[in-house]
C-alpha positions in Angstrom: -49.4 2.0 -126.1 -48.4 1.3 -122.5 -50.5 3.4 -120.2 -49.8 2.1 -116.7 -46.6 1.4 -114.8 -48.3 -1.9 -113.8 -48.6 -3.1 -117.4 -47.4 -6.7 -117.4 -45.2 -6.0 -120.4 -43.0 -3.7 -118.3 -42.2 -6.5 -115.8 -41.6 -8.8 -118.7 -39.1 -6.3 -120.2 -37.3 -5.9 -116.9 -36.9 -9.6 -116.5 -35.5 -10.0 -120.1 -33.0 -7.2 -119.5 -31.4 -9.1 -116.6 -30.0 -11.6 -119.1 -27.3 -9.9 -121.2 -27.8 -10.3 -125.0 -26.4 -8.8 -128.1 -27.5 -7.2 -131.4 -26.1 -6.4 -134.7 -25.9 -2.8 -135.9 -25.2 -1.8 -139.5 -22.4 0.8 -139.6 -20.7 2.1 -142.7 -21.7 -1.0 -144.7 -20.4 -3.3 -142.0 -22.0 -5.2 -139.1 -21.0 -4.3 -135.6 -22.2 -6.4 -132.6 -23.0 -4.6 -129.4 -23.9 -6.0 -126.0 -27.4 -5.2 -124.7 -28.0 -3.7 -122.3 -25.0 -1.6 -123.2 -22.4 -1.6 -120.3 -21.4 1.6 -118.6 -18.0 3.2 -119.1 -15.4 2.2 -116.5 -15.0 5.9 -115.6 -17.2 8.7 -116.8 -14.2 11.1 -116.7 -13.1 9.3 -119.9 -16.3 10.4 -121.5 -16.8 14.1 -122.5 -20.3 15.1 -123.5 -22.0 17.0 -126.3 -25.3 18.6 -125.4 -27.9 19.1 -128.1 -31.5 20.2 -128.4 -33.0 17.7 -130.8 -35.4 20.1 -132.5 -32.6 22.6 -133.1 -29.8 20.2 -134.3 -30.6 18.8 -137.7 -33.2 17.6 -140.1 -31.7 15.9 -143.2 -35.1 16.1 -145.0 -36.1 19.8 -144.5 -34.8 23.3 -143.8 -35.7 25.0 -140.4 -39.2 26.3 -140.4 -38.2 29.8 -139.5 -35.1 32.1 -139.3 -32.4 29.7 -138.1 -30.7 32.0 -135.6 -33.5 32.6 -133.1 -36.0 34.9 -134.7 -39.6 33.5 -134.7 -38.1 31.0 -132.3 -41.0 29.9 -130.1 -42.0 26.9 -132.3 -40.7 23.6 -133.6 -38.0 24.1 -136.1 -38.2 20.5 -137.3 -35.0 18.8 -135.9 -35.4 15.0 -135.7 -34.0 12.0 -134.0 -32.9 10.8 -137.5 -31.1 14.1 -137.9 -29.0 13.3 -134.8 -28.4 9.8 -136.0 -27.2 11.0 -139.4 -24.6 13.3 -137.7 -23.1 10.6 -135.5 -20.1 10.3 -137.8 -19.6 14.1 -137.5 -19.7 13.8 -133.7 -17.5 10.7 -133.6 -14.8 12.5 -135.7 -14.9 15.4 -133.2 -14.1 13.0 -130.4 -17.5 13.1 -128.7 -17.9 10.2 -126.2 -21.4 10.9 -124.9 -24.5 12.6 -126.3 -26.8 14.5 -124.0 -30.2 14.6 -125.6 -32.9 17.1 -124.7 -36.1 15.4 -123.3 -37.6 12.9 -125.7 -40.8 12.0 -123.8 -44.2 13.0 -125.3 -45.1 16.6 -124.5 -48.5 18.2 -124.8 -49.2 18.0 -128.5 -51.4 21.2 -128.4 -48.3 23.3 -127.2 -45.2 24.1 -129.3 -42.9 22.9 -126.5 -39.9 22.0 -128.8 -37.5 21.9 -125.8 -39.2 18.8 -124.3 -39.7 19.9 -120.7 -43.5 19.8 -120.9 -44.1 16.1 -120.5 -47.7 14.8 -121.0 -46.8 11.1 -121.2 -43.9 9.8 -119.2 -44.1 6.4 -121.0 -44.1 7.6 -124.6 -41.8 9.4 -127.1 -42.8 12.6 -128.7 -44.0 12.0 -132.2 -42.8 15.4 -133.3 -39.2 14.2 -133.1 -39.9 11.6 -135.8 -39.1 12.0 -139.5 -42.8 11.6 -140.1 -44.6 13.2 -137.2 -48.2 12.6 -138.5 -47.5 8.9 -139.0 -45.9 8.7 -135.6 -48.9 10.2 -133.9 -51.0 7.3 -135.2 -48.3 4.7 -134.7 -46.0 5.4 -131.7 -43.7 2.6 -132.7 -42.4 4.7 -135.6 -40.7 7.3 -133.4 -39.7 4.6 -130.8 -37.9 2.7 -133.6 -36.0 5.8 -134.7 -34.9 6.4 -131.1 -33.7 2.8 -130.9 -31.7 3.2 -134.1 -30.1 6.4 -132.9 -29.0 4.8 -129.5 -27.9 1.5 -131.0 -25.7 3.3 -133.6 -24.2 5.6 -131.0 -23.3 2.5 -128.9 -21.8 0.8 -132.0 -19.6 3.9 -132.4 -18.5 3.8 -128.8 -20.6 6.7 -127.7 -23.0 6.8 -124.7 -26.4 8.4 -124.5 -27.7 10.6 -121.7 -31.4 11.5 -121.4 -32.5 14.8 -120.0 -35.5 14.1 -117.7 -38.1 15.9 -115.7 -39.3 15.0 -112.2 -40.7 18.3 -111.0 -43.5 19.0 -113.4 -45.6 18.0 -116.4 -46.7 20.2 -119.3 -49.7 22.5 -119.3 -52.2 19.8 -118.7 -54.8 21.7 -116.8 -56.1 25.3 -116.4 -57.1 27.4 -113.4 -60.7 28.7 -113.4 -61.2 32.5 -112.9 -64.2 33.9 -111.0 -65.6 35.3 -114.3 -65.9 31.8 -115.7 -62.8 31.9 -117.9 -59.6 30.0 -117.4 -55.9 30.8 -117.3 -52.8 28.5 -117.5 -51.1 30.1 -114.5 -52.0 32.0 -111.3 -50.0 33.7 -108.6 -48.8 31.4 -105.8 -51.4 30.5 -103.1 -50.9 28.3 -100.0 -53.8 25.9 -100.6 -54.6 23.8 -103.7 -56.8 25.6 -106.2 -59.6 24.2 -108.3 -58.5 23.1 -111.8 -60.1 22.2 -115.1 -58.2 19.6 -117.2 -57.5 20.1 -120.9 -58.7 18.0 -123.8 -56.5 16.8 -126.7 -56.8 20.2 -128.3 -55.7 22.0 -125.2 -59.1 23.3 -124.4 -60.2 23.2 -120.7 -63.2 20.9 -120.4 -65.5 22.1 -117.6 -66.6 18.5 -117.0 -63.1 17.5 -116.1 -62.5 18.9 -112.7 -60.4 15.9 -111.6 -57.9 14.0 -113.8 -59.9 10.9 -113.1 -62.8 12.4 -115.1 -60.8 12.2 -118.4 -61.9 9.3 -120.7 -59.3 6.6 -120.5 -59.0 6.3 -124.3 -58.0 9.9 -125.0 -54.3 9.5 -125.3 -53.5 13.2 -126.0 -55.5 14.6 -123.0 -54.6 14.7 -119.4 -51.4 13.0 -118.2 -50.0 9.5 -118.4 -49.3 7.0 -116.9 -52.8 6.5 -115.5 -51.3 6.4 -111.9 -50.8 10.2 -112.2 -54.4 10.9 -113.2 -55.8 12.3 -110.0 -55.7 15.9 -108.7 -53.9 15.0 -105.5 -50.8 14.1 -107.5 -50.4 17.9 -108.3 -49.8 20.8 -105.9 -52.2 23.2 -107.8 -50.9 26.2 -106.0 -49.9 28.4 -108.9 -46.6 29.9 -109.9 -43.7 30.7 -107.6 -40.3 29.6 -106.5 -41.0 27.0 -103.9 -40.9 23.2 -104.4 -44.7 23.0 -104.5 -45.2 25.7 -107.2 -45.6 25.5 -111.0 -42.9 26.7 -113.5 -45.0 29.2 -115.4 -47.6 27.0 -117.1 -45.7 23.8 -116.3 -47.7 22.0 -113.6 -45.8 20.9 -110.4 -46.1 17.3 -109.3 -46.3 16.4 -105.6 -43.0 14.9 -104.5 -42.8 15.7 -100.8 -44.9 13.0 -99.4 -47.0 11.3 -102.0 -45.5 7.8 -102.3 -47.9 7.2 -105.3 -46.2 10.0 -107.3 -42.7 8.9 -106.3 -43.2 5.3 -107.2 -44.9 6.2 -110.5 -42.0 8.4 -111.6 -39.4 5.9 -110.6 -41.1 3.0 -112.4 -41.7 5.2 -115.5 -38.1 6.1 -115.8 -36.9 2.6 -115.1 -39.0 1.6 -118.1 -37.5 4.4 -120.3 -33.9 3.5 -119.3 -34.5 -0.2 -119.8 -36.4 0.0 -123.0 -34.1 2.4 -124.8 -30.8 1.3 -123.2 -30.0 4.7 -121.7 -26.6 5.2 -120.2 -27.1 8.1 -117.8 -29.6 10.8 -116.8 -29.5 14.6 -116.4 -32.2 15.6 -114.0 -33.9 18.9 -114.6 -34.8 21.4 -111.8 -33.4 19.1 -109.1 -33.6 21.6 -106.3 -37.3 22.1 -107.0 -38.2 18.6 -106.0 -38.3 17.2 -102.4 -34.8 16.4 -101.4 -35.7 13.0 -99.9 -37.4 12.1 -103.1 -34.4 13.2 -105.1 -32.2 10.8 -103.0 -34.7 8.0 -103.3 -35.1 8.5 -107.1 -31.3 8.5 -107.8 -30.7 5.5 -105.6 -33.5 3.6 -107.2 -32.3 4.3 -110.7 -28.7 3.3 -109.9 -29.9 0.1 -108.4 -32.2 -0.7 -111.3 -29.3 0.0 -113.7 -27.1 -2.4 -111.8 -29.7 -5.2 -112.2 -29.4 -4.9 -116.0 -25.7 -4.8 -116.2 -25.0 -1.0 -116.2 -22.7 -1.1 -113.2 -21.6 2.5 -113.5 -24.8 4.3 -114.3 -24.4 8.1 -114.1 -26.9 10.7 -112.8 -26.1 14.4 -112.7 -28.5 17.1 -111.7 -29.3 20.6 -112.5 -29.1 22.9 -109.5 -29.0 26.4 -111.1 -27.7 28.0 -107.9 -24.7 28.6 -105.6 -22.1 26.1 -104.5 -23.8 25.9 -101.1 -27.1 24.8 -102.6 -25.5 22.3 -105.0 -23.8 20.6 -102.0 -27.3 19.7 -100.6 -28.3 17.7 -103.6 -25.3 15.5 -104.4 -24.2 12.2 -102.8 -24.8 11.6 -99.1 -23.8 13.9 -96.3 -22.1 11.6 -93.8 -22.9 14.0 -91.0 -26.6 14.8 -91.5 -28.0 11.9 -93.6 -28.7 8.8 -91.5 -29.5 6.3 -94.2 -27.7 4.8 -97.2 -29.6 6.8 -99.9 -27.4 8.9 -102.2 -28.6 11.8 -104.3 -27.1 12.7 -107.7 -23.6 11.4 -108.5 -22.6 15.0 -109.5 -24.1 18.3 -110.6 -23.9 20.6 -113.6 -21.0 22.9 -112.7 -22.8 26.2 -112.7 -20.2 27.8 -110.3 -17.5 27.1 -112.9 -19.7 28.5 -115.6 -20.1 31.6 -113.5 -16.4 32.3 -113.4 -14.4 30.5 -116.2 -15.7 32.4 -119.3 -14.9 35.8 -117.8 -11.5 34.6 -116.7 -10.8 33.3 -120.2 -11.9 36.7 -121.5 -9.6 38.6 -119.2 -12.5 40.2 -117.4 -11.9 38.6 -114.0 -8.7 37.3 -112.4 -7.5 33.7 -112.4 -7.5 33.7 -108.6 -11.3 33.6 -108.7 -11.1 30.1 -110.2 -8.8 28.8 -107.5 -11.0 30.4 -104.8 -14.1 28.6 -106.3 -12.4 25.2 -105.9 -11.2 26.0 -102.4 -14.8 26.9 -101.4 -16.2 23.7 -103.0 -13.6 21.5 -101.2 -14.7 22.9 -97.9 -18.4 22.5 -98.6 -18.1 18.9 -99.8 -15.8 17.8 -97.0 -18.5 15.4 -95.7 -20.2 14.5 -99.0 -19.9 10.8 -100.1 -20.7 10.3 -103.8 -21.2 7.0 -105.6 -18.3 7.6 -108.0 -15.9 9.2 -105.5 -15.2 12.8 -104.8 -18.2 14.5 -106.4 -16.3 17.6 -107.7 -14.2 15.3 -109.9 -17.3 14.2 -111.7 -19.1 17.5 -112.1 -20.3 18.1 -115.6 -18.4 21.2 -116.6 -19.5 23.7 -119.3 -19.2 27.2 -120.7 -22.8 27.8 -121.7 -25.9 25.8 -122.4 -29.6 26.0 -123.4 -30.5 28.0 -120.3 -28.0 30.9 -121.1 -29.1 34.1 -122.7 -26.0 34.3 -124.7 -23.3 32.0 -125.8 -19.8 32.3 -124.5 -18.4 33.1 -127.9 -18.7 36.7 -129.0 -18.4 37.6 -132.7 -19.0 41.3 -133.4 -20.4 42.1 -136.9 -17.6 44.6 -137.7 -14.8 42.2 -136.7 -16.2 38.6 -136.6 -13.0 36.9 -135.6 -11.8 39.4 -133.0 -12.4 37.1 -130.0 -11.7 33.6 -131.5 -8.8 33.2 -129.1 -11.0 33.7 -126.1 -13.2 30.8 -127.0 -10.2 28.5 -127.6 -8.7 29.5 -124.2 -12.1 28.7 -122.5 -12.3 25.3 -124.3 -8.7 24.4 -123.5 -9.2 25.2 -119.8 -12.5 23.4 -119.7 -10.9 20.2 -121.0 -7.9 20.7 -118.6 -9.8 21.2 -115.4 -11.2 18.4 -113.3 -14.7 17.1 -114.2 -16.5 15.8 -117.2 -16.4 18.5 -120.0 -19.6 19.2 -121.8 -19.8 21.2 -125.0 -23.1 22.9 -126.1 -24.1 22.1 -129.7 -22.8 24.6 -132.3 -19.9 25.8 -130.2 -17.6 24.0 -132.6 -19.3 25.9 -135.5 -18.9 29.4 -133.9 -22.6 30.0 -133.0 -22.8 33.2 -131.0 -26.4 33.8 -130.2 -27.1 36.7 -127.9 -30.4 38.0 -126.6 -32.8 38.5 -123.7 -33.9 34.9 -123.2 -32.9 31.3 -123.7 -34.1 31.0 -127.3 -31.3 33.3 -128.4 -28.9 30.3 -127.9 -31.2 27.6 -129.3 -30.4 28.2 -133.0 -31.3 25.7 -135.7 -27.7 24.5 -136.4 -28.4 23.0 -139.7 -29.8 26.3 -141.1 -26.6 28.2 -140.4 -25.6 30.0 -143.6 -22.8 28.2 -145.3 -23.6 25.0 -143.5 -23.8 24.0 -139.9 -21.5 20.9 -139.9 -18.2 22.2 -141.4 -15.5 19.8 -140.2 -12.8 22.3 -141.4 -14.1 25.0 -139.1 -11.4 26.5 -136.9 -13.3 25.7 -133.7 -14.2 22.2 -134.8 -10.5 21.4 -135.5 -9.3 23.0 -132.3 -11.9 21.2 -130.2 -11.0 17.9 -131.9 -7.3 18.5 -131.0 -8.0 19.4 -127.4 -10.3 16.3 -127.0 -7.5 14.1 -128.4 -4.9 15.5 -126.0 -7.3 14.9 -123.0 -7.9 11.3 -124.2 -4.2 10.7 -124.5 -3.2 12.2 -121.2 -4.6 10.4 -118.1 -3.7 13.3 -115.7 -6.2 15.5 -117.5 -8.9 13.1 -116.7 -7.9 11.7 -113.2 -5.1 13.9 -111.9 -4.9 16.0 -108.8 -5.4 19.7 -109.6 -3.1 22.6 -108.5 -3.2 26.2 -109.4 0.3 27.3 -110.0 2.0 30.6 -109.0 3.7 32.6 -111.8 6.4 35.2 -112.0 7.9 37.6 -114.5 11.3 37.8 -112.9 11.8 34.5 -110.9 11.9 36.6 -107.7 8.2 36.9 -106.7 5.8 34.2 -107.5 2.0 34.7 -107.1 -1.4 33.3 -108.0 -2.6 35.9 -110.5 -5.1 38.3 -109.0 -5.5 40.8 -111.9 -7.9 40.5 -114.8 -5.9 39.5 -117.9 -3.2 37.8 -115.9 -2.0 34.3 -117.1 -4.0 31.3 -116.1 -1.8 28.4 -114.9 -2.8 25.1 -113.3 -1.4 21.5 -113.3 -2.9 18.1 -113.2 -0.7 15.5 -111.6 -1.0 11.8 -111.7 1.7 9.5 -110.4 5.0 10.9 -111.9 3.4 12.9 -114.7 2.5 16.6 -114.6 0.4 18.2 -117.3 0.4 22.0 -117.2 -2.3 24.2 -118.8 -1.2 27.9 -119.3 -3.1 30.6 -121.1 -2.7 34.3 -121.8 -6.2 36.0 -121.9 -4.7 39.3 -122.9 -5.4 39.8 -126.6 -3.0 42.7 -127.0 0.2 41.8 -125.1 2.6 38.9 -125.0 3.4 37.4 -121.6 6.9 36.1 -120.8 7.5 34.6 -117.4 7.9 31.5 -115.3 5.4 29.0 -113.9 6.0 26.8 -110.8 6.0 23.0 -111.3 6.4 20.1 -108.9 10.0 20.0 -107.6 9.8 16.3 -106.6 8.5 15.1 -109.9 10.7 17.3 -112.1 14.5 17.4 -112.0 16.5 20.4 -113.0 16.5 20.7 -116.8 13.5 18.3 -117.0 12.1 18.4 -120.5 8.4 19.5 -120.9 6.8 18.9 -124.3 4.2 21.4 -125.7 1.4 19.1 -126.5 -1.0 21.8 -127.9 -1.1 25.5 -128.7 -3.7 27.4 -130.5 -1.0 29.5 -132.2 1.3 28.3 -134.9 5.1 28.2 -134.3 5.0 27.5 -130.6 8.2 26.0 -129.0 8.1 22.2 -129.0 10.0 21.8 -125.7 10.9 23.8 -122.6 13.1 22.8 -119.7 12.7 23.1 -115.9 14.9 25.5 -114.0 15.7 25.7 -110.3 15.2 28.6 -108.0 18.6 29.8 -106.5 17.7 28.5 -103.0 17.0 25.1 -104.5 13.5 24.9 -103.0 11.4 25.5 -106.1 11.3 24.4 -109.7 9.7 26.4 -112.6 9.6 26.4 -116.4 10.0 29.5 -118.6 6.9 30.3 -120.7 6.2 32.7 -123.5 2.6 33.1 -124.4 1.5 35.3 -127.3 -1.7 37.4 -127.0 -4.6 35.0 -126.7 -2.5 31.8 -126.6 -3.1 28.7 -124.6 -0.7 25.8 -124.3 -0.9 22.3 -122.8 2.5 21.1 -121.6 3.7 17.8 -120.1 6.8 16.5 -118.6 8.2 13.2 -120.0 7.8 11.0 -116.9 
């Protein structure tokens, strides 16, 4: 096992990666040759993502260890890397182009941290994700080989793999002593570093280990790795709070605002992980909780490393679970305030969109809120320079995820399908709006967890009654159709975005400001306009008119309906001209809960 970032084998690996090679992957009884390292996509907007929690996705060899839908949920359910690999055909058929995996690095084995965010060894893979966890604990190469197989097969199927990573903290690797001689895993925030006692391989605080350097070098399951992190000064040790230098509950915060040792160690460790496992992109957890300068240094270093091994368009997006204003501080480079060439994350998870889109799709909030959100973002990012271009166009957009307390889909027990249309409207809008759409696992199977914490939405998908991977499921089929339309229509990936005024009488056009009003926006690329229109009202039909581009579209221009979630929709509509000749619009009829994607024929 590699224990140091200065291990000669790491340098040897890096040198070998600079010479492109190839390997053969067995796929459906045939041999597929892939390049290694695997090249980046030309444009990440061509690549929509599927986010999954490995432990909660699938295990082909065993049922979930507890109630599948969230009860008794603070434990490992048993999902495996092999479970993900076996479902790659299912994901490929759905149209998935990138898989976002929950953290795979080794967590503290004495804690049931199935989610992966409690890293104990930044250079190793968690054996509990293996098909044979006990064997993998004794021989780490077992789980490493399973991860290699998963990523190689994904690449052979034309899919990319994104790793979820942690920079802010480790797992619960030490305890805080109390005055009475006992210990606790967390204390209230204090301004100065507190004494600590490091845990042994069983999770017990060892009173002889008051500094990480006291831990025997041969105890792989104790302390923290790589060895360069094994000193107290690499940790803030200030207890729990909301500042950069504080722990996340029992997860222990690393020093990132001045310690070059910690920074260099984390950068080198993740270069090793990316290089060894041929990773295509990174999602960085808790990005606003690390020092901003370190965030920019880390992202720049990772992109430059990826370029040296042939990944010319490596993608890094960050989690900033906060407002638009805060997100703008952690992406790209501010050309006014940043005086160097370092750029932070290429883009961010689109929390502002998640805060508004689901409720607009459900008719709770007006569509004008969506237009206002993008207007505010445009103003905030006026001086932001991102590696890929305008950052907003590369935000990873989503409806819900593992940090939500409930899924966007609501299915009441007394009428389970009452709100199916709402989810389809939300998915259709997600794939029509600018950005890189990301779907949380189980959405396509109608999972509808609801509760008071994140575990409510971390169901064991393969334990779902009736099966968790039904390719005939209504939502699976709809998502497959929407993804295909997006793949076939370049404007939905690259086009300029305009929110369109609507009218019910051709006299007064307005951007809808009332909950339940129709959603209408266009994506325009060259001479093609693709229009997304939806009626969130589940009780009333909407008949009216939607503005389209007068320059691109002639009078009587034909628009084809590319997709509707309702049978019997019109196949073609034609543009009409306002009496003063200054506007063009198309007539639209939307049944309750209907969404349509419409395109001109240019």
